[in-house]
PyMOL Python script that loads the backbone (N, CA, C, O; Angstrom):
from pymol import cmd

cmd.read_pdbstr("""\
ATOM      1  N   MET A   1       1.052  -1.437  -0.262  1.00  0.00           N
ATOM      2  CA  MET A   1       0.335   0.090   0.053  1.00  0.00           C
ATOM      3  C   MET A   1       0.834   1.090   0.278  1.00  0.00           C
ATOM      4  O   MET A   1       1.581   1.226   1.247  1.00  0.00           O
ATOM      5  N   ILE A   2       0.466   2.357  -0.820  1.00  0.00           N
ATOM      6  CA  ILE A   2       1.171   3.586  -0.797  1.00  0.00           C
ATOM      7  C   ILE A   2       0.933   4.435   0.242  1.00  0.00           C
ATOM      8  O   ILE A   2       0.005   3.981   0.911  1.00  0.00           O
ATOM      9  N   VAL A   3       1.334   5.421   0.665  1.00  0.00           N
ATOM     10  CA  VAL A   3       1.124   6.006   1.596  1.00  0.00           C
ATOM     11  C   VAL A   3       1.348   7.478   1.211  1.00  0.00           C
ATOM     12  O   VAL A   3       2.532   7.786   1.079  1.00  0.00           O
ATOM     13  N   PRO A   4       0.269   8.627   0.967  1.00  0.00           N
ATOM     14  CA  PRO A   4       1.074   9.694   0.737  1.00  0.00           C
ATOM     15  C   PRO A   4       1.581  10.661   1.419  1.00  0.00           C
ATOM     16  O   PRO A   4       0.938  10.997   2.414  1.00  0.00           O
ATOM     17  N   PHE A   5       2.305  11.079   1.247  1.00  0.00           N
ATOM     18  CA  PHE A   5       3.411  12.061   1.971  1.00  0.00           C
ATOM     19  C   PHE A   5       1.920  13.542   2.005  1.00  0.00           C
ATOM     20  O   PHE A   5       1.186  13.831   1.059  1.00  0.00           O
ATOM     21  N   PRO A   6       1.925  14.192   3.433  1.00  0.00           N
ATOM     22  CA  PRO A   6       1.033  15.177   3.937  1.00  0.00           C
ATOM     23  C   PRO A   6       1.729  16.134   2.578  1.00  0.00           C
ATOM     24  O   PRO A   6       2.855  16.167   2.083  1.00  0.00           O
ATOM     25  N   SER A   7       0.346  16.913   2.266  1.00  0.00           N
ATOM     26  CA  SER A   7       0.706  18.140   1.808  1.00  0.00           C
ATOM     27  C   SER A   7       1.778  19.165   2.724  1.00  0.00           C
ATOM     28  O   SER A   7       2.069  19.212   3.919  1.00  0.00           O
ATOM     29  N   VAL A   8       2.150  19.862   1.645  1.00  0.00           N
ATOM     30  CA  VAL A   8       3.086  21.326   2.385  1.00  0.00           C
ATOM     31  C   VAL A   8       1.973  22.193   3.368  1.00  0.00           C
ATOM     32  O   VAL A   8       2.221  22.729   4.448  1.00  0.00           O
ATOM     33  N   ASP A   9       1.063  22.164   2.856  1.00  0.00           N
ATOM     34  CA  ASP A   9      -0.233  22.915   3.381  1.00  0.00           C
ATOM     35  C   ASP A   9      -0.126  22.203   4.549  1.00  0.00           C
ATOM     36  O   ASP A   9       0.619  22.527   5.474  1.00  0.00           O
ATOM     37  N   ALA A  10      -1.103  20.900   4.531  1.00  0.00           N
ATOM     38  CA  ALA A  10      -0.960  20.097   5.765  1.00  0.00           C
ATOM     39  C   ALA A  10      -0.320  19.987   6.463  1.00  0.00           C
ATOM     40  O   ALA A  10      -0.794  20.347   7.540  1.00  0.00           O
ATOM     41  N   ALA A  11       1.179  19.459   6.560  1.00  0.00           N
ATOM     42  CA  ALA A  11       2.200  19.908   7.779  1.00  0.00           C
ATOM     43  C   ALA A  11       2.195  20.956   7.746  1.00  0.00           C
ATOM     44  O   ALA A  11       2.824  20.881   8.801  1.00  0.00           O
ATOM     45  N   SER A  12       2.051  22.677   7.465  1.00  0.00           N
ATOM     46  CA  SER A  12       2.322  23.464   7.917  1.00  0.00           C
ATOM     47  C   SER A  12       1.303  23.996   8.759  1.00  0.00           C
ATOM     48  O   SER A  12       1.511  24.800   9.668  1.00  0.00           O
ATOM     49  N   ALA A  13      -0.020  23.435   8.373  1.00  0.00           N
ATOM     50  CA  ALA A  13      -1.159  23.477   9.398  1.00  0.00           C
ATOM     51  C   ALA A  13      -0.935  22.805  10.614  1.00  0.00           C
ATOM     52  O   ALA A  13      -0.852  23.594  11.555  1.00  0.00           O
ATOM     53  N   ASN A  14      -0.774  21.285  11.006  1.00  0.00           N
ATOM     54  CA  ASN A  14      -0.164  20.737  11.838  1.00  0.00           C
ATOM     55  C   ASN A  14       1.082  21.259  12.491  1.00  0.00           C
ATOM     56  O   ASN A  14       1.212  20.990  13.685  1.00  0.00           O
ATOM     57  N   LEU A  15       2.089  22.014  11.857  1.00  0.00           N
ATOM     58  CA  LEU A  15       3.443  22.653  12.804  1.00  0.00           C
ATOM     59  C   LEU A  15       2.584  23.360  13.442  1.00  0.00           C
ATOM     60  O   LEU A  15       2.220  22.980  14.555  1.00  0.00           O
ATOM     61  N   GLY A  16       1.821  25.128  12.594  1.00  0.00           N
ATOM     62  CA  GLY A  16       1.446  25.462  13.356  1.00  0.00           C
ATOM     63  C   GLY A  16       0.320  25.581  14.400  1.00  0.00           C
ATOM     64  O   GLY A  16       0.245  26.389  15.326  1.00  0.00           O
ATOM     65  N   ARG A  17      -0.803  24.305  13.949  1.00  0.00           N
ATOM     66  CA  ARG A  17      -1.677  24.218  15.352  1.00  0.00           C
ATOM     67  C   ARG A  17      -0.716  23.344  16.352  1.00  0.00           C
ATOM     68  O   ARG A  17      -1.673  22.956  17.024  1.00  0.00           O
ATOM     69  N   GLY A  18       0.051  22.917  16.791  1.00  0.00           N
ATOM     70  CA  GLY A  18       0.797  21.994  17.272  1.00  0.00           C
ATOM     71  C   GLY A  18       1.957  23.709  18.028  1.00  0.00           C
ATOM     72  O   GLY A  18       2.173  23.605  19.235  1.00  0.00           O
ATOM     73  N   MET A  19       2.341  24.546  17.600  1.00  0.00           N
ATOM     74  CA  MET A  19       3.294  25.690  17.681  1.00  0.00           C
ATOM     75  C   MET A  19       2.039  25.934  18.774  1.00  0.00           C
ATOM     76  O   MET A  19       2.266  25.729  19.966  1.00  0.00           O
ATOM     77  N   ARG A  20       0.914  26.308  18.402  1.00  0.00           N
ATOM     78  CA  ARG A  20      -0.204  27.334  19.300  1.00  0.00           C
ATOM     79  C   ARG A  20      -0.788  26.644  20.536  1.00  0.00           C
ATOM     80  O   ARG A  20      -1.537  27.184  21.350  1.00  0.00           O
ATOM     81  N   ASN A  21      -0.415  25.574  20.567  1.00  0.00           N
ATOM     82  CA  ASN A  21      -0.843  24.269  21.438  1.00  0.00           C
ATOM     83  C   ASN A  21      -0.019  24.597  22.346  1.00  0.00           C
ATOM     84  O   ASN A  21      -0.330  25.256  23.338  1.00  0.00           O
ATOM     85  N   VAL A  22       1.386  24.062  22.033  1.00  0.00           N
ATOM     86  CA  VAL A  22       2.433  24.427  23.149  1.00  0.00           C
ATOM     87  C   VAL A  22       2.863  25.803  23.719  1.00  0.00           C
ATOM     88  O   VAL A  22       3.399  26.047  24.800  1.00  0.00           O
ATOM     89  N   ARG A  23       2.524  26.573  22.802  1.00  0.00           N
ATOM     90  CA  ARG A  23       3.066  27.980  23.422  1.00  0.00           C
ATOM     91  C   ARG A  23       1.880  28.642  24.406  1.00  0.00           C
ATOM     92  O   ARG A  23       2.342  29.449  25.212  1.00  0.00           O
ATOM     93  N   GLU A  24       0.717  28.480  24.464  1.00  0.00           N
ATOM     94  CA  GLU A  24      -0.468  28.065  24.919  1.00  0.00           C
ATOM     95  C   GLU A  24      -0.489  27.400  26.650  1.00  0.00           C
ATOM     96  O   GLU A  24      -0.741  27.727  27.810  1.00  0.00           O
ATOM     97  N   ALA A  25      -0.096  26.431  25.935  1.00  0.00           N
ATOM     98  CA  ALA A  25      -0.176  25.281  27.538  1.00  0.00           C
ATOM     99  C   ALA A  25       1.023  25.834  28.380  1.00  0.00           C
ATOM    100  O   ALA A  25       1.008  25.616  29.592  1.00  0.00           O
ATOM    101  N   ARG A  26       2.214  26.635  27.745  1.00  0.00           N
ATOM    102  CA  ARG A  26       3.089  27.426  28.348  1.00  0.00           C
ATOM    103  C   ARG A  26       2.677  28.396  29.484  1.00  0.00           C
ATOM    104  O   ARG A  26       2.804  28.570  30.696  1.00  0.00           O
ATOM    105  N   GLY A  27       2.119  28.914  28.400  1.00  0.00           N
ATOM    106  CA  GLY A  27       1.797  29.983  29.283  1.00  0.00           C
ATOM    107  C   GLY A  27       2.091  31.498  29.041  1.00  0.00           C
ATOM    108  O   GLY A  27       2.016  32.461  29.805  1.00  0.00           O
ATOM    109  N   VAL A  28       2.591  31.354  27.214  1.00  0.00           N
ATOM    110  CA  VAL A  28       3.273  32.257  26.616  1.00  0.00           C
ATOM    111  C   VAL A  28       2.748  33.194  25.465  1.00  0.00           C
ATOM    112  O   VAL A  28       2.369  32.828  24.353  1.00  0.00           O
ATOM    113  N   SER A  29       2.793  34.253  25.872  1.00  0.00           N
ATOM    114  CA  SER A  29       1.334  35.084  24.771  1.00  0.00           C
ATOM    115  C   SER A  29       2.481  35.330  23.191  1.00  0.00           C
ATOM    116  O   SER A  29       3.678  35.549  23.004  1.00  0.00           O
ATOM    117  N   LEU A  30       1.720  35.208  22.659  1.00  0.00           N
ATOM    118  CA  LEU A  30       1.828  35.994  21.241  1.00  0.00           C
ATOM    119  C   LEU A  30       3.044  37.000  21.067  1.00  0.00           C
ATOM    120  O   LEU A  30       3.967  36.811  20.275  1.00  0.00           O
ATOM    121  N   ASP A  31       2.913  38.177  21.978  1.00  0.00           N
ATOM    122  CA  ASP A  31       4.093  38.991  22.102  1.00  0.00           C
ATOM    123  C   ASP A  31       5.375  38.663  22.475  1.00  0.00           C
ATOM    124  O   ASP A  31       6.480  38.776  21.945  1.00  0.00           O
ATOM    125  N   ARG A  32       4.883  38.147  23.712  1.00  0.00           N
ATOM    126  CA  ARG A  32       6.256  37.340  24.657  1.00  0.00           C
ATOM    127  C   ARG A  32       7.168  36.126  24.044  1.00  0.00           C
ATOM    128  O   ARG A  32       8.299  35.744  24.343  1.00  0.00           O
ATOM    129  N   LEU A  33       6.199  35.660  23.041  1.00  0.00           N
ATOM    130  CA  LEU A  33       7.554  34.806  22.242  1.00  0.00           C
ATOM    131  C   LEU A  33       7.983  35.659  21.017  1.00  0.00           C
ATOM    132  O   LEU A  33       9.168  35.559  20.698  1.00  0.00           O
ATOM    133  N   ALA A  34       7.285  36.385  20.372  1.00  0.00           N
ATOM    134  CA  ALA A  34       7.848  37.489  19.749  1.00  0.00           C
ATOM    135  C   ALA A  34       8.829  38.414  19.843  1.00  0.00           C
ATOM    136  O   ALA A  34       9.509  38.895  18.937  1.00  0.00           O
ATOM    137  N   SER A  35       8.863  38.698  21.376  1.00  0.00           N
ATOM    138  CA  SER A  35      10.194  39.017  21.424  1.00  0.00           C
ATOM    139  C   SER A  35      11.735  38.242  22.287  1.00  0.00           C
ATOM    140  O   SER A  35      12.876  38.609  22.569  1.00  0.00           O
ATOM    141  N   GLU A  36      10.804  36.874  22.463  1.00  0.00           N
ATOM    142  CA  GLU A  36      12.437  36.516  22.997  1.00  0.00           C
ATOM    143  C   GLU A  36      12.767  35.742  21.356  1.00  0.00           C
ATOM    144  O   GLU A  36      13.456  34.730  21.488  1.00  0.00           O
ATOM    145  N   THR A  37      12.581  35.899  20.633  1.00  0.00           N
ATOM    146  CA  THR A  37      12.321  34.936  19.440  1.00  0.00           C
ATOM    147  C   THR A  37      12.957  36.067  18.011  1.00  0.00           C
ATOM    148  O   THR A  37      13.227  35.800  16.840  1.00  0.00           O
ATOM    149  N   HIS A  38      13.003  37.222  18.713  1.00  0.00           N
ATOM    150  CA  HIS A  38      12.964  38.537  17.680  1.00  0.00           C
ATOM    151  C   HIS A  38      12.282  38.020  15.975  1.00  0.00           C
ATOM    152  O   HIS A  38      12.849  38.261  14.910  1.00  0.00           O
ATOM    153  N   LEU A  39      11.121  37.373  16.113  1.00  0.00           N
ATOM    154  CA  LEU A  39      10.577  37.521  14.901  1.00  0.00           C
ATOM    155  C   LEU A  39       9.183  38.416  15.305  1.00  0.00           C
ATOM    156  O   LEU A  39       8.760  38.766  16.407  1.00  0.00           O
ATOM    157  N   ASP A  40       8.618  38.645  13.830  1.00  0.00           N
ATOM    158  CA  ASP A  40       7.532  39.795  14.286  1.00  0.00           C
ATOM    159  C   ASP A  40       6.099  38.888  14.570  1.00  0.00           C
ATOM    160  O   ASP A  40       5.774  37.883  13.937  1.00  0.00           O
ATOM    161  N   ALA A  41       5.175  39.651  15.926  1.00  0.00           N
ATOM    162  CA  ALA A  41       4.061  38.587  16.344  1.00  0.00           C
ATOM    163  C   ALA A  41       3.331  38.170  14.953  1.00  0.00           C
ATOM    164  O   ALA A  41       2.846  37.040  15.009  1.00  0.00           O
ATOM    165  N   ARG A  42       3.151  38.853  13.705  1.00  0.00           N
ATOM    166  CA  ARG A  42       2.450  38.753  13.010  1.00  0.00           C
ATOM    167  C   ARG A  42       2.863  37.348  12.021  1.00  0.00           C
ATOM    168  O   ARG A  42       2.225  36.576  11.305  1.00  0.00           O
ATOM    169  N   ARG A  43       4.558  37.535  12.501  1.00  0.00           N
ATOM    170  CA  ARG A  43       5.142  36.205  11.662  1.00  0.00           C
ATOM    171  C   ARG A  43       4.602  34.781  11.616  1.00  0.00           C
ATOM    172  O   ARG A  43       4.451  33.992  10.683  1.00  0.00           O
ATOM    173  N   ILE A  44       4.266  34.676  13.426  1.00  0.00           N
ATOM    174  CA  ILE A  44       4.210  33.656  14.208  1.00  0.00           C
ATOM    175  C   ILE A  44       2.865  33.835  14.459  1.00  0.00           C
ATOM    176  O   ILE A  44       2.518  32.931  15.219  1.00  0.00           O
ATOM    177  N   ALA A  45       1.947  34.552  14.194  1.00  0.00           N
ATOM    178  CA  ALA A  45       0.815  33.867  14.117  1.00  0.00           C
ATOM    179  C   ALA A  45      -0.059  33.720  12.796  1.00  0.00           C
ATOM    180  O   ALA A  45      -1.233  33.358  12.730  1.00  0.00           O
ATOM    181  N   LEU A  46       0.750  34.067  11.812  1.00  0.00           N
ATOM    182  CA  LEU A  46       0.395  33.169  10.120  1.00  0.00           C
ATOM    183  C   LEU A  46       0.698  32.129  10.344  1.00  0.00           C
ATOM    184  O   LEU A  46      -0.174  31.290  10.118  1.00  0.00           O
ATOM    185  N   ALA A  47       2.066  31.607  10.898  1.00  0.00           N
ATOM    186  CA  ALA A  47       2.766  30.374  11.083  1.00  0.00           C
ATOM    187  C   ALA A  47       1.732  29.316  11.910  1.00  0.00           C
ATOM    188  O   ALA A  47       1.192  28.292  11.491  1.00  0.00           O
ATOM    189  N   GLU A  48       1.673  29.863  13.052  1.00  0.00           N
ATOM    190  CA  GLU A  48       0.240  29.247  13.954  1.00  0.00           C
ATOM    191  C   GLU A  48      -0.801  28.990  13.120  1.00  0.00           C
ATOM    192  O   GLU A  48      -1.247  27.852  13.261  1.00  0.00           O
ATOM    193  N   GLN A  49      -1.376  29.701  12.246  1.00  0.00           N
ATOM    194  CA  GLN A  49      -2.054  29.803  11.104  1.00  0.00           C
ATOM    195  C   GLN A  49      -2.172  28.360  10.119  1.00  0.00           C
ATOM    196  O   GLN A  49      -3.160  27.681   9.838  1.00  0.00           O
ATOM    197  N   GLY A  50      -0.746  28.217   9.739  1.00  0.00           N
ATOM    198  CA  GLY A  50      -0.541  27.200   8.780  1.00  0.00           C
ATOM    199  C   GLY A  50      -0.827  28.460   7.935  1.00  0.00           C
ATOM    200  O   GLY A  50      -1.511  27.907   7.074  1.00  0.00           O
ATOM    201  N   ARG A  51      -0.801  29.548   7.622  1.00  0.00           N
ATOM    202  CA  ARG A  51      -0.374  30.010   6.272  1.00  0.00           C
ATOM    203  C   ARG A  51       0.559  30.612   5.828  1.00  0.00           C
ATOM    204  O   ARG A  51       0.482  31.235   4.770  1.00  0.00           O
ATOM    205  N   SER A  52       1.870  30.531   6.712  1.00  0.00           N
ATOM    206  CA  SER A  52       2.925  30.905   6.423  1.00  0.00           C
ATOM    207  C   SER A  52       3.911  30.031   7.398  1.00  0.00           C
ATOM    208  O   SER A  52       4.147  30.195   8.595  1.00  0.00           O
ATOM    209  N   PRO A  53       4.354  29.155   6.582  1.00  0.00           N
ATOM    210  CA  PRO A  53       5.505  28.505   7.187  1.00  0.00           C
ATOM    211  C   PRO A  53       6.512  28.894   7.475  1.00  0.00           C
ATOM    212  O   PRO A  53       6.882  29.742   6.664  1.00  0.00           O
ATOM    213  N   LEU A  54       7.461  28.655   8.534  1.00  0.00           N
ATOM    214  CA  LEU A  54       8.850  29.108   9.390  1.00  0.00           C
ATOM    215  C   LEU A  54       9.909  28.494   8.617  1.00  0.00           C
ATOM    216  O   LEU A  54       9.648  27.366   8.200  1.00  0.00           O
ATOM    217  N   ASN A  55      10.939  28.930   8.356  1.00  0.00           N
ATOM    218  CA  ASN A  55      12.224  29.098   7.802  1.00  0.00           C
ATOM    219  C   ASN A  55      12.743  28.003   8.917  1.00  0.00           C
ATOM    220  O   ASN A  55      12.194  28.113  10.013  1.00  0.00           O
ATOM    221  N   SER A  56      13.949  26.729   8.755  1.00  0.00           N
ATOM    222  CA  SER A  56      14.562  26.534   9.841  1.00  0.00           C
ATOM    223  C   SER A  56      14.853  27.250  11.302  1.00  0.00           C
ATOM    224  O   SER A  56      14.529  26.968  12.456  1.00  0.00           O
ATOM    225  N   ALA A  57      15.665  28.375  10.660  1.00  0.00           N
ATOM    226  CA  ALA A  57      16.001  29.381  11.830  1.00  0.00           C
ATOM    227  C   ALA A  57      14.871  30.557  13.108  1.00  0.00           C
ATOM    228  O   ALA A  57      14.988  30.999  14.251  1.00  0.00           O
ATOM    229  N   GLU A  58      13.674  30.616  11.782  1.00  0.00           N
ATOM    230  CA  GLU A  58      12.713  30.925  12.535  1.00  0.00           C
ATOM    231  C   GLU A  58      12.336  29.468  13.961  1.00  0.00           C
ATOM    232  O   GLU A  58      12.412  29.653  15.175  1.00  0.00           O
ATOM    233  N   LEU A  59      12.065  28.535  13.467  1.00  0.00           N
ATOM    234  CA  LEU A  59      11.473  27.549  13.776  1.00  0.00           C
ATOM    235  C   LEU A  59      12.385  27.242  15.133  1.00  0.00           C
ATOM    236  O   LEU A  59      11.998  27.324  16.299  1.00  0.00           O
ATOM    237  N   HIS A  60      13.818  26.835  14.611  1.00  0.00           N
ATOM    238  CA  HIS A  60      14.763  26.709  15.697  1.00  0.00           C
ATOM    239  C   HIS A  60      14.560  27.910  17.048  1.00  0.00           C
ATOM    240  O   HIS A  60      14.588  27.615  18.243  1.00  0.00           O
ATOM    241  N   ALA A  61      14.416  28.882  16.647  1.00  0.00           N
ATOM    242  CA  ALA A  61      13.989  30.066  17.718  1.00  0.00           C
ATOM    243  C   ALA A  61      12.541  29.764  18.444  1.00  0.00           C
ATOM    244  O   ALA A  61      12.267  29.798  19.643  1.00  0.00           O
ATOM    245  N   VAL A  62      12.155  29.623  17.918  1.00  0.00           N
ATOM    246  CA  VAL A  62      10.554  29.249  18.373  1.00  0.00           C
ATOM    247  C   VAL A  62      10.756  27.888  19.614  1.00  0.00           C
ATOM    248  O   VAL A  62      10.244  27.831  20.732  1.00  0.00           O
ATOM    249  N   ILE A  63      11.709  26.852  18.922  1.00  0.00           N
ATOM    250  CA  ILE A  63      11.438  25.579  19.978  1.00  0.00           C
ATOM    251  C   ILE A  63      12.467  25.817  20.974  1.00  0.00           C
ATOM    252  O   ILE A  63      12.448  25.187  22.032  1.00  0.00           O
ATOM    253  N   ASN A  64      13.593  26.898  20.653  1.00  0.00           N
ATOM    254  CA  ASN A  64      14.427  27.443  21.992  1.00  0.00           C
ATOM    255  C   ASN A  64      13.781  28.140  23.260  1.00  0.00           C
ATOM    256  O   ASN A  64      13.924  27.919  24.462  1.00  0.00           O
ATOM    257  N   ALA A  65      12.861  29.253  22.417  1.00  0.00           N
ATOM    258  CA  ALA A  65      12.412  30.194  23.185  1.00  0.00           C
ATOM    259  C   ALA A  65      10.696  29.261  23.844  1.00  0.00           C
ATOM    260  O   ALA A  65       9.802  29.917  24.377  1.00  0.00           O
ATOM    261  N   LEU A  66      10.603  27.859  23.655  1.00  0.00           N
ATOM    262  CA  LEU A  66       9.736  27.608  24.386  1.00  0.00           C
ATOM    263  C   LEU A  66      10.416  26.242  25.254  1.00  0.00           C
ATOM    264  O   LEU A  66       9.823  25.444  25.980  1.00  0.00           O
ATOM    265  N   HIS A  67      11.687  26.291  24.936  1.00  0.00           N
ATOM    266  CA  HIS A  67      12.285  24.948  25.634  1.00  0.00           C
ATOM    267  C   HIS A  67      11.600  23.462  25.428  1.00  0.00           C
ATOM    268  O   HIS A  67      11.707  22.473  26.152  1.00  0.00           O
ATOM    269  N   ILE A  68      11.044  23.589  24.506  1.00  0.00           N
ATOM    270  CA  ILE A  68      10.932  22.124  24.065  1.00  0.00           C
ATOM    271  C   ILE A  68      11.931  21.287  22.699  1.00  0.00           C
ATOM    272  O   ILE A  68      12.773  21.961  22.106  1.00  0.00           O
ATOM    273  N   PRO A  69      11.759  20.139  22.411  1.00  0.00           N
ATOM    274  CA  PRO A  69      12.136  19.575  21.569  1.00  0.00           C
ATOM    275  C   PRO A  69      11.439  19.054  20.011  1.00  0.00           C
ATOM    276  O   PRO A  69      10.665  18.102  19.912  1.00  0.00           O
ATOM    277  N   LEU A  70      11.760  19.638  19.225  1.00  0.00           N
ATOM    278  CA  LEU A  70      11.174  20.115  17.909  1.00  0.00           C
ATOM    279  C   LEU A  70       9.913  18.855  17.558  1.00  0.00           C
ATOM    280  O   LEU A  70       8.795  18.957  17.054  1.00  0.00           O
ATOM    281  N   GLY A  71      10.563  17.865  17.997  1.00  0.00           N
ATOM    282  CA  GLY A  71       9.272  16.352  18.132  1.00  0.00           C
ATOM    283  C   GLY A  71       8.053  16.441  18.700  1.00  0.00           C
ATOM    284  O   GLY A  71       7.058  15.848  18.282  1.00  0.00           O
ATOM    285  N   LEU A  72       8.087  17.154  19.631  1.00  0.00           N
ATOM    286  CA  LEU A  72       6.802  17.825  20.820  1.00  0.00           C
ATOM    287  C   LEU A  72       5.769  18.503  19.653  1.00  0.00           C
ATOM    288  O   LEU A  72       4.596  18.131  19.682  1.00  0.00           O
ATOM    289  N   LEU A  73       6.122  19.342  18.784  1.00  0.00           N
ATOM    290  CA  LEU A  73       5.270  20.245  17.816  1.00  0.00           C
ATOM    291  C   LEU A  73       4.577  19.061  17.008  1.00  0.00           C
ATOM    292  O   LEU A  73       3.364  19.244  16.905  1.00  0.00           O
ATOM    293  N   PHE A  74       5.010  17.967  16.447  1.00  0.00           N
ATOM    294  CA  PHE A  74       4.266  17.352  15.586  1.00  0.00           C
ATOM    295  C   PHE A  74       3.428  15.805  16.191  1.00  0.00           C
ATOM    296  O   PHE A  74       3.067  14.921  15.414  1.00  0.00           O
ATOM    297  N   ASP A  75       3.238  15.740  17.678  1.00  0.00           N
ATOM    298  CA  ASP A  75       2.712  14.470  18.258  1.00  0.00           C
ATOM    299  C   ASP A  75       1.669  15.216  19.345  1.00  0.00           C
ATOM    300  O   ASP A  75       1.722  15.668  20.488  1.00  0.00           O
ATOM    301  N   PRO A  76       0.656  15.055  18.231  1.00  0.00           N
ATOM    302  CA  PRO A  76      -0.607  15.242  19.103  1.00  0.00           C
ATOM    303  C   PRO A  76      -1.348  14.749  20.199  1.00  0.00           C
ATOM    304  O   PRO A  76      -2.278  15.202  20.866  1.00  0.00           O
ATOM    305  N   SER A  77      -0.408  13.248  20.216  1.00  0.00           N
ATOM    306  CA  SER A  77      -0.993  12.609  21.860  1.00  0.00           C
ATOM    307  C   SER A  77      -0.058  13.127  22.924  1.00  0.00           C
ATOM    308  O   SER A  77      -0.043  12.586  24.029  1.00  0.00           O
ATOM    309  N   VAL A  78       0.594  13.981  22.688  1.00  0.00           N
ATOM    310  CA  VAL A  78       1.400  14.862  23.905  1.00  0.00           C
ATOM    311  C   VAL A  78      -0.073  15.059  24.609  1.00  0.00           C
ATOM    312  O   VAL A  78      -1.186  15.224  24.110  1.00  0.00           O
ATOM    313  N   ASP A  79       0.392  14.972  26.026  1.00  0.00           N
ATOM    314  CA  ASP A  79      -0.052  16.193  27.483  1.00  0.00           C
ATOM    315  C   ASP A  79       0.212  17.114  27.711  1.00  0.00           C
ATOM    316  O   ASP A  79       0.984  17.462  28.605  1.00  0.00           O
ATOM    317  N   LEU A  80      -0.347  17.755  26.973  1.00  0.00           N
ATOM    318  CA  LEU A  80       0.100  19.308  27.014  1.00  0.00           C
ATOM    319  C   LEU A  80      -0.026  20.118  28.446  1.00  0.00           C
ATOM    320  O   LEU A  80       0.354  21.272  28.640  1.00  0.00           O
ATOM    321  N   THR A  81      -0.691  19.177  29.467  1.00  0.00           N
ATOM    322  CA  THR A  81      -1.569  19.666  30.735  1.00  0.00           C
ATOM    323  C   THR A  81      -0.171  19.571  31.591  1.00  0.00           C
ATOM    324  O   THR A  81       0.098  20.313  32.536  1.00  0.00           O
ATOM    325  N   ARG A  82       0.645  18.550  31.102  1.00  0.00           N
ATOM    326  CA  ARG A  82       1.414  18.121  31.547  1.00  0.00           C
ATOM    327  C   ARG A  82       2.991  19.274  31.370  1.00  0.00           C
ATOM    328  O   ARG A  82       3.972  18.990  32.056  1.00  0.00           O
ATOM    329  N   LEU A  83       3.029  20.164  30.681  1.00  0.00           N
ATOM    330  CA  LEU A  83       3.758  20.912  30.260  1.00  0.00           C
ATOM    331  C   LEU A  83       3.812  22.320  31.792  1.00  0.00           C
ATOM    332  O   LEU A  83       2.865  22.685  32.489  1.00  0.00           O
ATOM    333  N   ARG A  84       5.440  22.836  31.852  1.00  0.00           N
ATOM    334  CA  ARG A  84       5.396  23.674  32.918  1.00  0.00           C
ATOM    335  C   ARG A  84       5.144  24.887  32.398  1.00  0.00           C
ATOM    336  O   ARG A  84       5.461  25.065  31.222  1.00  0.00           O
ATOM    337  N   ARG A  85       4.547  25.940  33.124  1.00  0.00           N
ATOM    338  CA  ARG A  85       4.017  27.175  32.445  1.00  0.00           C
ATOM    339  C   ARG A  85       5.298  28.009  32.459  1.00  0.00           C
ATOM    340  O   ARG A  85       5.982  28.094  33.478  1.00  0.00           O
ATOM    341  N   LEU A  86       5.556  28.513  31.523  1.00  0.00           N
ATOM    342  CA  LEU A  86       6.877  29.914  31.490  1.00  0.00           C
ATOM    343  C   LEU A  86       6.747  30.961  32.242  1.00  0.00           C
ATOM    344  O   LEU A  86       7.596  31.852  32.214  1.00  0.00           O
TER     345      LEU A  86
END
""", "prot")
cmd.dss("prot")
cmd.show_as("cartoon", "prot")
cmd.util.cbc("prot")
cmd.orient("prot")
């Protein structure tokens, strides 16, 4: 059986949803994340909406600011209530 890869749009949407979920579970506002990553808040919001994917440097800045491994953004089974608030 051939399993198709998800489209870029679907992958961006999933990543964005994961980013927003983790950010909110950590208690980090969009403005605070923007300040800590030196990214524009609108840029992060568009990424969270799956409308504009982050490049690797931007994504690295986000996961460092949230103190999480990259894989956490892709795993919907993670219990986000167990994340410590920042």
